[in-house]
N, C-alpha and C positions, 0 to 999 in steps of 0.2 A: 140897522141896528142888528148886531148878532145876538142870537139867543144862544146861550152857552149850556152846556151839558153839566149838571151842578157835580155829577159823579165824578166826570174828570177836571173840574175845578178844584173839590177837595181833595181827591186822589194826586193830585200834580203840587200841593202844598202840604209840608208836613205841620205849618203851625199856622194858621188863619186865627188862632186863640179863640177869640168868641164869637160866635155866627149869630146871624138873623136873617130867617128867609120868610116872606111874606107874599102872598099869590093867590090866584084863582086855580080850583081843578081842572084838570083840562076838557071835564063833561061839563063845567060850569055851575055844577050844584055846590060846591064848597068853599069857603074861604080857608086858605090856607096858611099854618103857622109853625114856623121852626124856630127853636132856638136850644145851640149846642155850646159848651165847653170844654176847652182842653186845659191842659197845665202842664209845667216842665219841673216845678218845682213840690218837694214832699206836702206843703201846705196845698198849694193847687189841685194836687192830685187827688188829696185824701178829702173827697166830696161825693154827694150822690143828690140826685132830683126827686123831692116826695113832695106829694099834692098836699096842698093848703088852699082849701075853699074850692074856689071855681080857678084857680093859680097852682101854682109849684112855689116850692122855696129850696136853694140848698142849705145840706148840712152837712157836719163833718162823719165821714163814714166810721172814722176810728178817734173819737173825742180826745183820747190823748194825744193823739198827734195832730192836732190844731193848736197854732204857734200864733197865728192873727188872724183875728177872724173878720176883722173891718172892711177888706175887700172881696172876700170871698164869700161870706153867708148873708145873702140877701134873697128877698123874692123876685125872680126875675120875670113873673108873669101875674099881674092880677086883671081882673072882671070889676068893669063897675059898670050896671045896666047892661047896654048894648055898646061896650068900649073894651077891648081886650088891649092890657098893655104890656109890652112885653121887653125887656131893658138888661143890659149886662152888668147891674149893680145897683145900688138903692135911691138912684134917681127914676126908677119904676113908684116909689112913694110919693116921692116930689110931681110926680104925673099926675098920680091917683088923687092926693089932695088938692091941685090945682085945677082938673075935671071936677072934682067934686063941688068944688066952689065954683062953677060957671064958667072958669079960665081955660087956655089955650094950651094945647101940646106946646107950642112953641114958647111961649111966656113961661111956662114951666120949667125948661130946659134952659131956658136963657140965664137963671141963678143959678146953673152949675157948670161944670167945666171938666176936663180929663181927669183921670185919677193920679194923685199924690204919689206915684210909685216912681221917683227918678230912678233909674234915668230913661224908663218907659213911656212915662207919662200915658198910659194907657186911655186909648179915646173910649169914652163912653157913647155905647150905640144902642138908639131906642124904636121902638116902631109904636105903632098905634093901629088898629084896627076897628073901622067904627061901622056897625049894621043899621041898615036903614033899608026900610020896605022891599025886602027880599034881594036886598044886594049889600054892597060894602065899600067904602073907601079905604086907603091905606096911605100911612104915613111912614120916612124914616129917618132918624138924625144921627149924626154922628157929631158931638165932640170934641176934639182934639188940637195939639199943640200943633206949632207951625214948625215942621222939622224938628221936633226935642226941644223948643225954646219955650222954657214954662212959662214966660211973659208975655207969648205971646198964642193968646187962645183962639180959636175959632170954631165957629158952629156952621152947620151945614142942615139944612131942612128940604125934604123931598115929600110931594104928594103926587099920588098914581088913581088912574082910572082902572080897576081890574079888568082884564083879558083872560079868556079862559084860556089855561096852559101855558100861562106867563108868572112868573113871580120877581124877586128883586132879592137880592143877596148882598149884604151889607158885614164886613167882620172887621176885628180891633187891629189885626196886624195884615201887611201885607205878605209879611213871609218870616220864618226863624231869622234872626240875628244875634248879635253880639259886637260890642257891650249893650248897645239898644238894640230893642226889637222896631222894625219900620211900621210906622204906623199905615194902615188904609189909607190908601189913594184916591180920589175921583168919584166918580156917582156910584151907586148901587148898581150890581150887576143883574142885566137880565139876563132868568135861568129858565130853564125848563121846567114846568112841574106835571108829573108825568105818575100816576098810577092812581090805585087807593090809598089809604093813608098808612097801609101794614106794608104795601110797595116804597112809596116815599120814604117811608122811617130805613127802612131797610137799605135803601140807596144813600142816605147819609149816612148812617152809621158803618156802615163796612166800608165807605172811601175815606172816613176821617183817618188820619195817620194812628195807627195801631199803638205806638206806645204814647202818644198824647193826648191822645180822647180820653172823657173823663165820664160826660153825661149828655144826653139826648132829649128835647123835649118836641113833641110833633102834636099839632089839634088840626083837626079836620071839623069846620062848622056849617053844617046845612045850612043854606041859605034862606029854603021855604019854610023848614019846621024849625029852625033854632038847635037842633040835636047837634052836641056836643062829642067828638071823640078825640080821644087823647092816646097817646103812648109815649112812655117815660122806659130810656132806656141807660142803665149803670154801668160802667165796668165793674163798680166797685161792688161785690153783692154778697 
């Protein structure tokens, strides 16, 4: 298995869309989570991340420019007890509701599919971090169409045991494209997790495409103490 350099992965792709990274810090002390959004349209670029309780939500930077909130305004990160949910849409709330009722991450997402934004049918990507006994496990999922066919939804689920310095990266789009942006293909990519939260945040933000990047959220959770460190970077200030 080749472990990829997340910096090179981002720098070499002008439009991965929205992305999730989950893994474990190189020193073995922290669970690591990242979520970023990018945009090509005015509506997509007109956003910022703001804190909401233990999680975050997207918000219009300039409310006057918000044309359609349905797929751009949502809570990407929510926390339920020892579980942190991170997704690229309102399926965050679906997962939260199901977990609160004692149901599973997979069962929650089986009620959803890709976004209704033809011709892209943007995949819904989701992650779950579950802390337990000084360690954690994590899951990733992608709900997508089969080669842009809206009548052929597909769902994929991945479960991981954490390894020091290793993360997994999943994003909505394989690359930029027109008239349809191609969806992510294959399994989540194994990537290196390096440095402290500020180094990690800087590595991601500086390598996202300057024209298309919008916002970035990162979080380090201390596995022994439960202490949470969060960073939010917004292009719109």
